[in-house]
N, C-alpha and C positions, 0 to 999 in steps of 0.2 A: 606856313609850310616851310620846312627847313630844306636847304640844299646841302648835301654832304658830299665830300670828295673821298673816294676810296680807290685802291688798286684793283686791277682785274683779278688778282689772286684772292684778295679778300672777298670780292664779289662772288667768285666761283665757290669759295669755301663756305659762304654764308648766304647763298642765294635764297633759300626759303625764308630765312629771317628778314632779309632785305625786302623781299616781295611783301611780307606781312607789314613791314614798316611803311612801304610805299602805299599799299592798299588802305591800311587802317589810319594812317596819319597824313596822307597826301605828301609824304616826303619825296624829295627828288635826290637822285644820286648821280654825280658825275663820276664816271669810271675811267681811270687812267690806265694806260698800257704803255710800258716802257717810259714812264715819266711824263707822258703827254695825254691830255684829256682827249678821249675818243668817243664816248657814248654818254647820253643822258637817259636815265631810267626814271620814268614817271608813270603815275596811274592813268588808266584810260579816262577817268573823269577829269583829271588835271589836263590831259591832252585835249579833250573835247573843249574844255574851257579856253585853252590857248587858241584853238582853231576859231572859236567864236569871239575871241577877245577883241577889245577895242585897241586903238593905236597906243594908248597908255600902257596896257599890258604887254603889247608887242615890243614896245620900247624897253620895258623892264627885262624881258627875255633877251633882247639884243644886248643889253648891258651885261647880263649874266654871261652870255656867250663870249663877249669881249674880255671879261674878267678871267675866264678859264682858258682862253686861247693861248697857246705857247707863243712867246716872242723870241725871235732870233735876230742877232745882229750880224752884219756882214763880216765874214772871216771866222765865224764860229762853226765848230763841228759838233755833231751830236753822236754820242756813243750808243751802244746797244741798250744801255740802261736808261737812256733818255737824258743823260747829263750833258751839259754844254761845255765846250772847251774852246778857248781862243786859239785860232790857228795862226802860227807864225811861220812864214816861209823861211827856209834855210838860207 
């Protein structure tokens, strides 16, 4: 099962195709909005497996979530597009 990352605009414009991929191939999609990961789209069967999963599978999901989580450093600002910039006081 592949995990793909796409923007919310691409998800919106290709929703039917993405649903088909999720259902037929058990693909997972991480959907980003303004440059930040916001949503994971997965099939119902995949979700049921995760709910019934053992600790090993939960650890794998936890690693995936940590990989896609945004990381910010002290003093950085984030613009509307999700880009980070170092803030330097005047």
